[in-house]
N, CA, C and O atoms as a printed pandas DataFrame, in Angstrom:
     atom_number atom_name residue_name chain_id  residue_number  x_coord  y_coord  z_coord
0              1         N          MET        A               1  219.877  125.790  -47.044
1              2        CA          MET        A               1  221.092  126.475  -47.276
2              3         C          MET        A               1  220.891  127.087  -48.768
3              4         O          MET        A               1  220.580  126.430  -49.761
4              5         N          GLY        A               2  221.112  128.353  -48.720
5              6        CA          GLY        A               2  220.918  129.024  -49.964
6              7         C          GLY        A               2  222.324  129.076  -50.780
7              8         O          GLY        A               2  223.413  128.876  -50.242
8              9         N          ASP        A               3  222.156  129.347  -52.039
9             10        CA          ASP        A               3  223.388  129.326  -52.734
10            11         C          ASP        A               3  224.580  129.977  -52.458
11            12         O          ASP        A               3  225.645  129.472  -52.813
12            13         N          SER        A               4  224.525  131.273  -51.737
13            14        CA          SER        A               4  225.248  131.951  -51.319
14            15         C          SER        A               4  226.285  131.232  -50.335
15            16         O          SER        A               4  227.492  131.100  -50.539
16            17         N          LEU        A               5  225.563  130.800  -49.235
17            18        CA          LEU        A               5  226.420  130.036  -48.336
18            19         C          LEU        A               5  226.679  128.683  -48.919
19            20         O          LEU        A               5  227.641  128.154  -48.363
20            21         N          LYS        A               6  226.279  128.139  -49.613
21            22        CA          LYS        A               6  226.690  126.867  -50.160
22            23         C          LYS        A               6  228.144  127.127  -50.896
23            24         O          LYS        A               6  229.124  126.390  -50.790
24            25         N          ALA        A               7  228.054  128.412  -51.709
25            26        CA          ALA        A               7  229.300  128.605  -52.256
26            27         C          ALA        A               7  230.512  128.880  -51.506
27            28         O          ALA        A               7  231.657  128.642  -51.890
28            29         N          LEU        A               8  230.175  129.383  -50.442
29            30        CA          LEU        A               8  231.425  129.749  -49.337
30            31         C          LEU        A               8  231.668  128.243  -48.894
31            32         O          LEU        A               8  232.802  127.789  -49.040
32            33         N          GLU        A               9  230.602  127.394  -48.327
33            34        CA          GLU        A               9  230.991  126.165  -47.693
34            35         C          GLU        A               9  231.842  125.390  -48.822
35            36         O          GLU        A               9  232.973  124.981  -48.561
36            37         N          ASP        A              10  231.356  125.239  -49.863
37            38        CA          ASP        A              10  232.128  124.530  -51.131
38            39         C          ASP        A              10  233.577  124.662  -51.157
39            40         O          ASP        A              10  234.416  123.762  -51.126
40            41         N          GLN        A              11  233.761  126.052  -51.226
41            42        CA          GLN        A              11  235.238  126.455  -51.248
42            43         C          GLN        A              11  235.974  126.230  -50.076
43            44         O          GLN        A              11  237.061  125.663  -50.188
44            45         N          TYR        A              12  235.503  126.633  -48.788
45            46        CA          TYR        A              12  236.186  126.100  -47.630
46            47         C          TYR        A              12  236.503  124.559  -47.638
47            48         O          TYR        A              12  237.671  124.206  -47.471
48            49         N          MET        A              13  235.437  123.563  -47.839
49            50        CA          MET        A              13  235.425  122.183  -47.667
50            51         C          MET        A              13  236.499  121.818  -48.768
51            52         O          MET        A              13  237.344  120.955  -48.529
52            53         N          PHE        A              14  236.462  122.393  -49.807
53            54        CA          PHE        A              14  237.539  121.593  -50.909
54            55         C          PHE        A              14  238.804  122.152  -50.601
55            56         O          PHE        A              14  239.779  121.456  -50.885
56            57         N          LEU        A              15  239.003  123.288  -50.066
57            58        CA          LEU        A              15  240.324  123.585  -49.540
58            59         C          LEU        A              15  240.787  122.716  -48.342
59            60         O          LEU        A              15  241.937  122.279  -48.281
60            61         N          THR        A              16  239.801  122.468  -47.344
61            62        CA          THR        A              16  240.143  121.661  -46.381
62            63         C          THR        A              16  240.473  120.271  -46.880
63            64         O          THR        A              16  241.433  119.764  -46.298
64            65         N          GLN        A              17  239.971  119.618  -47.714
65            66        CA          GLN        A              17  240.138  118.345  -48.231
66            67         C          GLN        A              17  241.555  118.343  -48.876
67            68         O          GLN        A              17  242.342  117.411  -48.713
68            69         N          GLN        A              18  241.824  119.434  -49.608
69            70        CA          GLN        A              18  243.141  119.418  -50.537
70            71         C          GLN        A              18  244.202  120.235  -49.893
71            72         O          GLN        A              18  245.227  120.492  -50.525
72            73         N          LEU        A              19  244.041  120.629  -48.773
73            74        CA          LEU        A              19  245.180  121.445  -48.241
74            75         C          LEU        A              19  246.399  120.709  -47.869
75            76         O          LEU        A              19  247.376  121.457  -47.919
76            77         N          SER        A              20  246.682  119.528  -47.520
77            78        CA          SER        A              20  248.023  118.809  -47.544
78            79         C          SER        A              20  248.484  118.618  -48.793
79            80         O          SER        A              20  249.702  118.687  -48.957
80            81         N          LEU        A              21  247.723  118.373  -49.791
81            82        CA          LEU        A              21  248.354  118.124  -51.322
82            83         C          LEU        A              21  248.795  119.443  -51.661
83            84         O          LEU        A              21  249.933  119.488  -52.128
84            85         N          PHE        A              22  248.181  120.531  -51.543
85            86        CA          PHE        A              22  248.607  121.801  -51.888
86            87         C          PHE        A              22  249.888  122.238  -51.031
87            88         O          PHE        A              22  250.877  122.613  -51.661
88            89         N          LEU        A              23  249.926  122.214  -49.754
89            90        CA          LEU        A              23  251.014  122.290  -48.842
90            91         C          LEU        A              23  252.304  121.629  -49.284
91            92         O          LEU        A              23  253.427  122.128  -49.212
92            93         N          ALA        A              24  251.968  120.389  -49.768
93            94        CA          ALA        A              24  253.138  119.178  -50.133
94            95         C          ALA        A              24  253.747  119.931  -51.397
95            96         O          ALA        A              24  254.937  119.854  -51.703
96            97         N          ALA        A              25  252.863  120.617  -52.047
97            98        CA          ALA        A              25  253.352  121.155  -53.633
98            99         C          ALA        A              25  254.064  122.302  -53.304
99           100         O          ALA        A              25  254.891  122.649  -54.147
100          101         N          CYS        A              26  253.945  123.132  -52.088
101          102        CA          CYS        A              26  254.709  124.523  -52.006
102          103         C          CYS        A              26  256.227  124.144  -52.068
103          104         O          CYS        A              26  256.719  123.116  -51.604
104          105         N          GLN        A              27  256.874  125.138  -52.711
105          106        CA          GLN        A              27  258.343  124.751  -52.714
106          107         C          GLN        A              27  259.162  125.739  -51.650
107          108         O          GLN        A              27  260.270  125.466  -51.190
108          109         N          THR        A              28  258.471  126.827  -51.378
109          110        CA          THR        A              28  258.879  127.815  -50.189
110          111         C          THR        A              28  258.071  128.151  -49.174
111          112         O          THR        A              28  256.863  128.107  -49.407
112          113         N          GLN        A              29  258.462  128.505  -48.013
113          114        CA          GLN        A              29  257.755  128.801  -46.830
114          115         C          GLN        A              29  256.800  129.920  -47.254
115          116         O          GLN        A              29  255.632  129.874  -46.866
116          117         N          THR        A              30  257.228  130.912  -48.021
117          118        CA          THR        A              30  256.337  131.948  -48.544
118          119         C          THR        A              30  255.227  131.429  -49.186
119          120         O          THR        A              30  254.094  131.827  -48.916
120          121         N          GLN        A              31  255.473  130.493  -50.094
121          122        CA          GLN        A              31  254.179  129.824  -50.579
122          123         C          GLN        A              31  253.208  129.230  -49.784
123          124         O          GLN        A              31  251.988  129.304  -49.930
124          125         N          ARG        A              32  253.942  128.535  -48.788
125          126        CA          ARG        A              32  253.063  127.933  -47.764
126          127         C          ARG        A              32  252.068  128.590  -47.015
127          128         O          ARG        A              32  250.954  128.187  -46.680
128          129         N          ASP        A              33  252.889  130.142  -46.704
129          130        CA          ASP        A              33  252.285  131.036  -45.766
130          131         C          ASP        A              33  250.943  131.788  -46.546
131          132         O          ASP        A              33  249.919  132.153  -45.968
132          133         N          ASP        A              34  251.218  131.911  -47.949
133          134        CA          ASP        A              34  250.283  132.590  -48.883
134          135         C          ASP        A              34  249.190  131.693  -48.890
135          136         O          ASP        A              34  248.037  132.122  -48.847
136          137         N          LEU        A              35  249.487  130.310  -48.948
137          138        CA          LEU        A              35  248.166  129.529  -49.114
138          139         C          LEU        A              35  247.589  129.341  -47.680
139          140         O          LEU        A              35  246.363  129.300  -47.574
140          141         N          MET        A              36  248.188  129.250  -46.823
141          142        CA          MET        A              36  247.524  129.138  -45.352
142          143         C          MET        A              36  246.533  130.433  -45.120
143          144         O          MET        A              36  245.438  130.383  -44.559
144          145         N          THR        A              37  247.201  131.677  -45.712
145          146        CA          THR        A              37  246.436  132.798  -45.353
146          147         C          THR        A              37  245.254  132.649  -46.119
147          148         O          THR        A              37  244.246  133.069  -45.551
148          149         N          GLN        A              38  245.078  132.123  -47.357
149          150        CA          GLN        A              38  243.975  132.080  -48.086
150          151         C          GLN        A              38  243.028  131.021  -47.631
151          152         O          GLN        A              38  241.818  131.174  -47.798
152          153         N          TYR        A              39  243.487  130.024  -47.102
153          154        CA          TYR        A              39  242.773  129.026  -46.310
154          155         C          TYR        A              39  242.031  129.539  -45.091
155          156         O          TYR        A              39  240.882  129.163  -44.858
156          157         N          VAL        A              40  242.574  130.256  -44.437
157          158        CA          VAL        A              40  242.127  130.858  -43.037
158          159         C          VAL        A              40  241.061  131.905  -43.430
159          160         O          VAL        A              40  240.064  132.092  -42.732
160          161         N          THR        A              41  241.317  132.611  -44.622
161          162        CA          THR        A              41  240.269  133.601  -45.058
162          163         C          THR        A              41  238.846  132.817  -45.455
163          164         O          THR        A              41  237.710  133.143  -45.109
164          165         N          ALA        A              42  239.213  131.790  -46.209
165          166        CA          ALA        A              42  238.025  131.079  -46.711
166          167         C          ALA        A              42  237.334  130.471  -45.558
167          168         O          ALA        A              42  236.112  130.569  -45.454
168          169         N          ARG        A              43  238.055  129.845  -44.682
169          170        CA          ARG        A              43  237.220  129.596  -43.282
170          171         C          ARG        A              43  236.419  130.489  -42.507
171          172         O          ARG        A              43  235.317  130.293  -41.997
172          173         N          ARG        A              44  237.256  131.651  -42.499
173          174        CA          ARG        A              44  236.419  132.757  -41.870
174          175         C          ARG        A              44  235.373  133.288  -42.566
175          176         O          ARG        A              44  234.381  133.629  -41.922
176          177         N          ASN        A              45  235.393  133.449  -43.937
177          178        CA          ASN        A              45  234.252  133.737  -44.791
178          179         C          ASN        A              45  233.043  132.845  -44.500
179          180         O          ASN        A              45  231.926  133.329  -44.316
180          181         N          TYR        A              46  233.330  131.332  -44.459
181          182        CA          TYR        A              46  232.326  130.663  -44.430
182          183         C          TYR        A              46  231.802  130.739  -43.090
183          184         O          TYR        A              46  230.582  130.873  -42.987
184          185         N          TRP        A              47  232.511  130.679  -42.032
185          186        CA          TRP        A              47  231.802  130.566  -40.445
186          187         C          TRP        A              47  231.430  131.809  -40.225
187          188         O          TRP        A              47  230.440  131.880  -39.496
188          189         N          SER        A              48  231.880  132.870  -40.604
189          190        CA          SER        A              48  231.089  134.197  -40.371
190          191         C          SER        A              48  229.834  134.561  -40.847
191          192         O          SER        A              48  229.197  135.550  -40.485
192          193         N          CYS        A              49  229.412  133.517  -41.880
193          194        CA          CYS        A              49  228.173  133.604  -42.550
194          195         C          CYS        A              49  227.114  132.748  -42.230
195          196         O          CYS        A              49  225.940  132.816  -42.592
196          197         N          VAL        A              50  227.676  131.927  -41.502
197          198        CA          VAL        A              50  226.775  130.490  -41.081
198          199         C          VAL        A              50  225.383  131.102  -40.528
199          200         O          VAL        A              50  224.313  130.667  -40.952
200          201         N          ASN        A              51  225.438  131.977  -39.708
201          202        CA          ASN        A              51  224.155  132.466  -39.216
202          203         C          ASN        A              51  223.529  133.642  -39.522
203          204         O          ASN        A              51  222.784  134.247  -38.751
204          205         N          LYS        A              52  223.884  134.055  -40.889
205          206        CA          LYS        A              52  223.577  135.524  -41.414
206          207         C          LYS        A              52  222.648  135.097  -42.648
207          208         O          LYS        A              52  222.270  133.950  -42.883
208          209         N          ILE        A              53  222.421  135.988  -43.220
209          210        CA          ILE        A              53  221.289  135.995  -44.183
210          211         C          ILE        A              53  221.837  136.748  -45.492
211          212         O          ILE        A              53  222.351  137.866  -45.535
212          213         N          PHE        A              54  221.595  135.847  -46.561
213          214        CA          PHE        A              54  222.019  136.624  -47.971
214          215         C          PHE        A              54  220.675  136.804  -48.461
215          216         O          PHE        A              54  219.730  136.034  -48.287
216          217         N          HIS        A              55  220.683  138.122  -49.222
217          218        CA          HIS        A              55  219.608  138.490  -50.173
218          219         C          HIS        A              55  219.684  137.824  -51.394
219          220         O          HIS        A              55  220.267  138.486  -52.252
220          221         N          GLU        A              56  219.229  136.571  -51.806
221          222        CA          GLU        A              56  219.559  135.655  -52.792
222          223         C          GLU        A              56  219.136  136.411  -54.329
223          224         O          GLU        A              56  219.615  136.107  -55.421
224          225         N          ASP        A              57  218.181  137.391  -54.076
225          226        CA          ASP        A              57  217.902  137.947  -55.320
226          227         C          ASP        A              57  218.645  139.291  -55.436
227          228         O          ASP        A              57  218.220  140.045  -56.311
228          229         N          ASP        A              58  219.529  139.649  -54.805
229          230        CA          ASP        A              58  220.443  140.845  -54.864
230          231         C          ASP        A              58  221.374  140.417  -56.147
231          232         O          ASP        A              58  221.914  139.317  -56.259
232          233         N          PRO        A              59  221.475  141.667  -57.248
233          234        CA          PRO        A              59  222.332  141.272  -58.118
234          235         C          PRO        A              59  223.682  141.085  -58.034
235          236         O          PRO        A              59  224.313  140.329  -58.774
236          237         N          ARG        A              60  224.220  141.855  -57.020
237          238        CA          ARG        A              60  225.568  141.600  -56.435
238          239         C          ARG        A              60  225.746  140.365  -55.924
239          240         O          ARG        A              60  226.830  139.827  -56.150
240          241         N          VAL        A              61  224.825  139.707  -55.198
241          242        CA          VAL        A              61  224.990  138.238  -54.546
242          243         C          VAL        A              61  224.914  137.560  -55.714
243          244         O          VAL        A              61  225.945  136.948  -55.991
244          245         N          ILE        A              62  223.890  137.459  -56.605
245          246        CA          ILE        A              62  223.963  136.641  -57.936
246          247         C          ILE        A              62  225.233  136.404  -58.599
247          248         O          ILE        A              62  225.763  135.318  -58.835
248          249         N          SER        A              63  225.754  137.890  -58.938
249          250        CA          SER        A              63  226.925  137.756  -59.601
250          251         C          SER        A              63  228.286  137.166  -58.923
251          252         O          SER        A              63  229.135  136.594  -59.607
252          253         N          LEU        A              64  228.408  137.340  -57.635
253          254        CA          LEU        A              64  229.392  136.738  -57.088
254          255         C          LEU        A              64  229.320  135.191  -56.582
255          256         O          LEU        A              64  230.281  134.493  -56.257
256          257         N          VAL        A              65  228.043  134.855  -56.597
257          258        CA          VAL        A              65  227.903  133.381  -56.491
258          259         C          VAL        A              65  228.245  132.842  -57.859
259          260         O          VAL        A              65  228.899  131.799  -57.880
260          261         N          ARG        A              66  227.881  133.428  -59.060
261          262        CA          ARG        A              66  228.019  132.649  -60.305
262          263         C          ARG        A              66  229.825  132.853  -60.410
263          264         O          ARG        A              66  230.506  131.942  -60.883
264          265         N          GLN        A              67  230.355  133.941  -59.991
265          266        CA          GLN        A              67  231.852  133.998  -59.987
266          267         C          GLN        A              67  232.563  132.837  -58.966
267          268         O          GLN        A              67  233.603  132.262  -59.287
268          269         N          MET        A              68  231.956  132.618  -57.881
269          270        CA          MET        A              68  232.342  131.721  -56.955
270          271         C          MET        A              68  232.378  130.332  -57.526
271          272         O          MET        A              68  233.316  129.550  -57.368
272          273         N          HIS        A              69  231.163  130.063  -58.275
273          274        CA          HIS        A              69  231.147  128.733  -59.170
274          275         C          HIS        A              69  232.232  128.506  -60.141
275          276         O          HIS        A              69  232.731  127.403  -60.363
276          277         N          ASP        A              70  232.588  129.674  -60.740
277          278        CA          ASP        A              70  233.487  129.721  -61.659
278          279         C          ASP        A              70  234.835  129.476  -60.959
279          280         O          ASP        A              70  235.558  128.530  -61.271
280          281         N          GLU        A              71  235.121  130.303  -60.066
281          282        CA          GLU        A              71  236.320  130.187  -59.597
282          283         C          GLU        A              71  236.475  128.625  -58.782
283          284         O          GLU        A              71  237.587  128.097  -58.805
284          285         N          GLN        A              72  235.628  128.106  -58.258
285          286        CA          GLN        A              72  235.668  126.713  -57.711
286          287         C          GLN        A              72  235.936  125.820  -58.638
287          288         O          GLN        A              72  236.441  124.742  -58.323
288          289         N          ALA        A              73  235.629  126.142  -59.968
289          290        CA          ALA        A              73  236.013  124.920  -60.991
290          291         C          ALA        A              73  237.475  125.237  -61.310
291          292         O          ALA        A              73  238.164  124.319  -61.754
292          293         N          LYS        A              74  237.993  126.389  -61.138
293          294        CA          LYS        A              74  239.224  126.699  -61.330
294          295         C          LYS        A              74  240.149  126.189  -60.363
295          296         O          LYS        A              74  241.278  125.824  -60.689
296          297         N          ILE        A              75  239.663  126.143  -59.028
297          298        CA          ILE        A              75  240.439  125.355  -57.880
298          299         C          ILE        A              75  240.446  124.147  -58.005
299          300         O          ILE        A              75  241.488  123.582  -57.672
300          301         N          GLU        A              76  239.383  123.366  -58.488
301          302        CA          GLU        A              76  239.341  122.012  -58.607
302          303         C          GLU        A              76  240.224  121.694  -59.600
303          304         O          GLU        A              76  240.893  120.695  -59.335
304          305         N          ASP        A              77  240.448  122.198  -60.639
305          306        CA          ASP        A              77  241.299  121.948  -61.779
306          307         C          ASP        A              77  242.872  121.968  -61.285
307          308         O          ASP        A              77  243.782  121.344  -61.831
308          309         N          CYS        A              78  242.981  122.752  -60.225
309          310        CA          CYS        A              78  244.426  123.239  -59.883
310          311         C          CYS        A              78  245.055  121.926  -59.239
311          312         O          CYS        A              78  246.258  121.859  -58.988
312          313         N          THR        A              79  244.224  120.954  -59.005
313          314        CA          THR        A              79  245.099  119.548  -58.491
314          315         C          THR        A              79  245.776  118.952  -59.453
315          316         O          THR        A              79  246.671  118.156  -59.170
316          317         N          ASN        A              80  245.419  119.278  -60.861
317          318        CA          ASN        A              80  246.018  118.658  -61.879
318          319         C          ASN        A              80  247.374  119.628  -62.417
319          320         O          ASN        A              80  248.041  119.253  -63.382
320          321         N          HIS        A              81  247.612  120.589  -61.861
321          322        CA          HIS        A              81  248.668  121.470  -62.070
322          323         C          HIS        A              81  249.501  122.009  -60.777
323          324         O          HIS        A              81  249.736  123.198  -60.561
324          325         N          LEU        A              82  249.867  121.013  -60.028
325          326        CA          LEU        A              82  250.464  121.149  -58.696
326          327         C          LEU        A              82  251.894  121.636  -59.026
327          328         O          LEU        A              82  252.500  122.386  -58.260
328          329         N          ASP        A              83  252.434  121.172  -60.230
329          330        CA          ASP        A              83  253.757  121.694  -60.637
330          331         C          ASP        A              83  253.859  123.077  -60.762
331          332         O          ASP        A              83  254.998  123.533  -60.863
332          333         N          LYS        A              84  252.943  123.819  -60.777
333          334        CA          LYS        A              84  252.621  125.196  -61.019
334          335         C          LYS        A              84  252.221  125.982  -59.989
335          336         O          LYS        A              84  251.460  126.936  -60.152
336          337         N          ILE        A              85  252.766  125.591  -58.717
337          338        CA          ILE        A              85  252.017  125.998  -57.383
338          339         C          ILE        A              85  251.867  127.443  -57.356
339          340         O          ILE        A              85  250.838  127.844  -56.813
340          341         N          SER        A              86  252.626  128.271  -57.798
341          342        CA          SER        A              86  252.475  129.597  -57.804
342          343         C          SER        A              86  251.250  130.246  -58.559
343          344         O          SER        A              86  250.668  131.301  -58.308
344          345         N          GLN        A              87  251.044  129.404  -59.465
345          346        CA          GLN        A              87  249.754  129.877  -60.358
346          347         C          GLN        A              87  248.571  129.403  -59.502
347          348         O          GLN        A              87  247.546  130.075  -59.386
348          349         N          VAL        A              88  248.794  127.996  -58.796
349          350        CA          VAL        A              88  247.750  127.274  -58.089
350          351         C          VAL        A              88  247.387  128.434  -56.996
351          352         O          VAL        A              88  246.200  128.633  -56.739
352          353         N          ILE        A              89  248.306  129.123  -56.415
353          354        CA          ILE        A              89  248.059  130.019  -55.239
354          355         C          ILE        A              89  247.438  131.223  -55.626
355          356         O          ILE        A              89  246.657  131.790  -54.861
356          357         N          ASP        A              90  247.701  131.649  -56.703
357          358        CA          ASP        A              90  247.067  132.912  -57.500
358          359         C          ASP        A              90  245.565  132.597  -57.785
359          360         O          ASP        A              90  244.670  133.418  -57.583
360          361         N          ILE        A              91  245.371  131.373  -58.257
361          362        CA          ILE        A              91  243.793  131.108  -58.528
362          363         C          ILE        A              91  243.166  130.984  -57.300
363          364         O          ILE        A              91  242.039  131.470  -57.212
364          365         N          ILE        A              92  243.673  130.412  -56.284
365          366        CA          ILE        A              92  243.064  130.186  -55.062
366          367         C          ILE        A              92  242.611  131.418  -54.274
367          368         O          ILE        A              92  241.587  131.457  -53.592
368          369         N          THR        A              93  243.611  132.566  -54.465
369          370        CA          THR        A              93  243.366  133.980  -54.075
370          371         C          THR        A              93  242.547  134.575  -54.471
371          372         O          THR        A              93  241.820  135.268  -53.760
372          373         N          LYS        A              94  242.427  134.450  -55.913
373          374        CA          LYS        A              94  241.201  135.079  -56.608
374          375         C          LYS        A              94  239.981  134.356  -56.081
375          376         O          LYS        A              94  239.121  135.066  -55.561
376          377         N          ALA        A              95  239.772  133.024  -56.138
377          378        CA          ALA        A              95  238.627  132.507  -55.566
378          379         C          ALA        A              95  238.090  133.084  -54.140
379          380         O          ALA        A              95  236.930  133.438  -53.929
380          381         N          VAL        A              96  239.142  133.109  -53.218
381          382        CA          VAL        A              96  238.910  133.356  -51.709
382          383         C          VAL        A              96  238.375  134.911  -51.720
383          384         O          VAL        A              96  237.568  135.333  -50.892
384          385         N          THR        A              97  238.966  135.737  -52.822
385          386        CA          THR        A              97  238.982  137.095  -52.759
386          387         C          THR        A              97  237.196  137.199  -53.079
387          388         O          THR        A              97  236.416  137.864  -52.397
388          389         N          ALA        A              98  236.857  136.428  -54.188
389          390        CA          ALA        A              98  235.359  136.447  -54.521
390          391         C          ALA        A              98  234.491  136.012  -53.226
391          392         O          ALA        A              98  233.399  136.556  -53.060
392          393         N          GLY        A              99  234.812  135.337  -52.586
393          394        CA          GLY        A              99  234.179  134.709  -51.433
394          395         C          GLY        A              99  234.272  135.923  -50.136
395          396         O          GLY        A              99  233.348  136.174  -49.363
396          397         N          THR        A             100  235.248  136.393  -50.138
397          398        CA          THR        A             100  235.351  137.542  -49.071
398          399         C          THR        A             100  234.350  138.712  -49.509
399          400         O          THR        A             100  233.656  139.300  -48.680
400          401         N          LYS        A             101  234.331  139.007  -50.892
401          402        CA          LYS        A             101  233.413  139.898  -51.436
402          403         C          LYS        A             101  231.843  139.440  -50.951
403          404         O          LYS        A             101  231.068  140.200  -50.370
404          405         N          LEU        A             102  231.564  138.091  -51.302
405          406        CA          LEU        A             102  230.329  137.803  -51.007
406          407         C          LEU        A             102  229.964  137.598  -49.540
407          408         O          LEU        A             102  228.803  137.838  -49.211
408          409         N          ALA        A             103  230.909  137.145  -48.553
409          410        CA          ALA        A             103  230.651  137.165  -47.184
410          411         C          ALA        A             103  230.369  138.658  -46.810
411          412         O          ALA        A             103  229.635  138.922  -45.857
412          413         N          ALA        A             104  230.946  139.613  -47.553
413          414        CA          ALA        A             104  230.493  140.931  -46.688
414          415         C          ALA        A             104  229.253  141.458  -47.332
415          416         O          ALA        A             104  229.015  142.657  -47.184
416          417         N          LEU        A             105  228.488  140.769  -47.980
417          418        CA          LEU        A             105  227.175  141.033  -48.307
418          419         C          LEU        A             105  226.160  140.301  -47.444
419          420         O          LEU        A             105  224.955  140.490  -47.610
420          421         N          ALA        A             106  226.570  139.578  -46.647
421          422        CA          ALA        A             106  225.707  138.766  -45.501
422          423         C          ALA        A             106  225.163  139.706  -44.665
423          424         O          ALA        A             106  225.866  140.664  -44.342
424          425         N          GLY        A             107  223.932  139.602  -44.215
425          426        CA          GLY        A             107  223.328  140.493  -43.079
426          427         C          GLY        A             107  222.956  139.680  -41.988
427          428         O          GLY        A             107  222.457  140.186  -40.983
């Protein structure tokens, strides 16, 4: 598995493992809906790329993988800040958006 697919898998698996914790921290149905939208997008990003090929030497791919790693660290840190769930959802949204951009480069 290349770095690109691994970054998408790491994001999806971490969100899967922490989903109940994140959902429990949500204070409104809108927050739960926003979180689930990002989770479903992360899942789709990963599974849509499983049988595709990334050009790991493409500068756009390299840049997005680097961004995915940075965003993943931020998501993992979010478990320490669940009292600020709106900010957590914003961080997850940015991370999943990077994943969506990366997934779009798979061929």
